[in-house]
C-alpha positions as CSV (number, residue, x, y, z in Angstrom):
1,X,0.0,0.0,0.0
2,X,1.1,3.6,-0.8
3,X,-0.3,6.4,1.3
4,X,-1.7,9.4,-0.7
5,X,-2.8,12.9,0.8
6,X,-6.4,12.8,-0.7
7,X,-9.2,10.4,-0.1
8,X,-11.0,10.3,-3.4
9,X,-8.5,9.9,-6.0
10,X,-8.5,9.5,-9.9
11,X,-5.8,7.5,-11.3
12,X,-4.4,6.4,-14.6
13,X,-1.5,4.3,-15.4
14,X,0.9,4.2,-18.3
15,X,4.4,2.7,-18.9
16,X,5.9,5.5,-16.8
17,X,3.8,4.8,-13.7
18,X,0.5,5.5,-11.9
19,X,-0.6,9.0,-12.0
20,X,-2.8,10.2,-9.1
21,X,-4.9,13.5,-9.0
22,X,-4.5,14.9,-5.6
23,X,-6.8,17.9,-5.4
24,X,-4.9,21.0,-4.0
25,X,-1.6,19.1,-3.8
26,X,-1.5,18.6,-7.5
27,X,-0.6,15.3,-9.3
28,X,1.2,12.4,-8.0
29,X,3.4,9.9,-9.8
30,X,4.2,6.3,-8.6
31,X,6.9,5.2,-10.8
32,X,7.5,1.6,-11.4
33,X,9.4,-0.3,-8.9
34,X,9.0,2.5,-6.1
35,X,6.8,2.7,-3.2
36,X,6.6,6.4,-2.8
37,X,4.3,8.7,-4.4
38,X,6.0,11.8,-5.8
39,X,3.7,14.8,-5.7
40,X,4.1,18.2,-7.1
41,X,1.8,21.1,-7.2
42,X,-0.2,22.2,-10.4
43,X,-0.5,26.0,-10.3
44,X,-1.8,28.9,-12.4
45,X,-0.9,32.6,-11.6
46,X,0.7,31.3,-8.1
47,X,-2.4,29.6,-7.0
48,X,-2.8,25.9,-6.6
49,X,-5.3,24.2,-9.0
50,X,-7.7,21.5,-7.6
51,X,-6.7,18.6,-9.8
52,X,-9.9,16.2,-9.9
53,X,-8.9,13.9,-12.9
54,X,-5.9,12.5,-14.6
55,X,-6.4,10.4,-17.8
56,X,-3.7,8.9,-20.1
57,X,-3.7,8.7,-23.7
58,X,-2.4,10.0,-27.0
59,X,1.2,9.9,-25.5
60,X,0.3,12.4,-22.8
61,X,-1.2,12.5,-19.2
62,X,-4.1,15.0,-19.1
63,X,-4.7,16.8,-15.8
64,X,-8.0,18.3,-15.2
65,X,-8.3,20.8,-12.5
66,X,-10.7,23.4,-11.3
67,X,-9.5,26.9,-11.9
68,X,-9.0,29.3,-8.8
69,X,-11.9,31.3,-10.1
70,X,-14.1,28.2,-10.2
71,X,-14.8,28.7,-6.5
72,X,-17.0,31.8,-7.5
73,X,-19.1,29.4,-9.7
74,X,-17.5,30.2,-13.1
75,X,-17.2,26.6,-13.7
76,X,-13.7,26.9,-15.4
77,X,-11.6,23.8,-16.2
78,X,-7.9,24.0,-16.7
79,X,-6.5,21.2,-19.0
80,X,-2.8,20.4,-18.3
81,X,-0.9,18.4,-20.8
82,X,2.0,16.5,-19.0
83,X,4.9,14.6,-20.8
84,X,5.0,11.5,-19.0
85,X,8.7,10.8,-19.8
86,X,9.6,14.0,-18.1
87,X,6.9,14.7,-15.8
88,X,6.7,18.2,-17.1
89,X,3.5,20.5,-18.3
90,X,4.1,21.1,-22.0
91,X,0.8,22.9,-22.5
92,X,-2.4,24.3,-20.9
93,X,-5.9,24.9,-22.2
94,X,-8.7,26.4,-20.4
95,X,-12.5,25.5,-21.0
96,X,-15.4,27.1,-19.5
97,X,-16.8,24.0,-18.0
98,X,-16.5,20.1,-18.2
99,X,-17.9,17.3,-16.8
100,X,-16.7,14.0,-18.3
101,X,-13.5,13.2,-20.3
102,X,-12.0,10.6,-22.4
103,X,-9.2,10.2,-24.9
104,X,-9.8,8.9,-28.5
105,X,-7.8,9.4,-31.7
106,X,-5.0,10.9,-29.6
107,X,-7.2,13.9,-28.5
108,X,-9.0,14.7,-25.2
109,X,-12.8,15.1,-25.4
110,X,-14.5,16.8,-22.6
111,X,-18.1,16.8,-22.1
112,X,-20.2,19.7,-21.6
113,X,-23.4,17.9,-22.5
114,X,-25.7,19.7,-20.0
115,X,-24.9,22.7,-22.2
116,X,-25.2,20.9,-25.4
117,X,-21.6,20.6,-26.5
118,X,-18.2,18.6,-26.5
119,X,-14.7,20.1,-26.4
120,X,-12.0,18.5,-28.2
121,X,-8.3,19.3,-27.2
122,X,-5.6,18.2,-29.4
123,X,-2.0,17.4,-28.5
124,X,-1.1,20.6,-30.1
125,X,-3.6,22.6,-27.6
126,X,-5.9,23.3,-30.3
127,X,-9.5,23.6,-28.9
128,X,-12.6,22.9,-30.8
129,X,-16.4,23.0,-29.7
130,X,-19.0,20.7,-31.2
131,X,-22.5,21.0,-30.6
132,X,-24.5,17.8,-29.6
133,X,-28.0,16.9,-30.6
134,X,-29.1,16.2,-27.0
135,X,-28.5,17.8,-23.5
136,X,-28.4,16.1,-20.5
137,X,-26.1,13.2,-21.0
138,X,-22.8,12.1,-19.9
139,X,-19.7,10.8,-21.7
140,X,-19.4,7.0,-21.6
141,X,-16.6,5.8,-24.0
142,X,-15.2,5.9,-27.6
143,X,-14.9,3.2,-30.2
144,X,-14.4,3.3,-34.0
145,X,-14.7,6.9,-34.7
146,X,-17.6,7.6,-32.4
147,X,-18.1,9.0,-28.8
148,X,-20.8,7.2,-26.9
149,X,-22.8,9.4,-24.2
150,X,-25.6,8.0,-21.9
151,X,-28.6,10.4,-21.4
152,X,-30.0,11.0,-18.0
153,X,-33.5,11.0,-19.1
154,X,-36.0,8.0,-18.6
155,X,-35.9,6.0,-20.5
156,X,-32.1,6.2,-20.9
157,X,-30.6,6.2,-24.3
158,X,-27.0,5.9,-25.6
159,X,-26.0,8.5,-28.1
160,X,-23.5,7.9,-30.8
161,X,-21.4,11.0,-31.7
162,X,-19.2,10.9,-34.7
163,X,-15.7,11.9,-34.1
164,X,-14.1,14.5,-36.3
165,X,-11.4,13.6,-38.5
166,X,-7.8,14.7,-37.7
């Protein structure tokens, strides 16, 4: 067992180790064959960001964090793209809100389905917004060029949203 500062952790694993979202403490890395979690802060303008989710894919680790202004209800999410080989942030992108995330075709997709759209963040930091035909859904998974979302309506439905090329 390896102790962590936070109780509710989001984790992801790649060949460089297990990455752990540690809220205001930042992001932790448990490298292979080690027993100690190395934690470092993720900051913006000198303020710690509350990292609530980490996800790996497309050759990166993506850390999702609530921006300092999110405490006033603005709902901003900061996406930090981390090179797992060096454990360094290589890029950041800010989106207005996000409630679900998955990696497909080397890009990060963030759901804002209560507002009827999805964000796509590429490895290069380009941000695109796509409108969805339905609101009140959550991102579920991706397969063969589509994102699947599950509606929160009764009866529930699975939505197939075609991924853009590139």
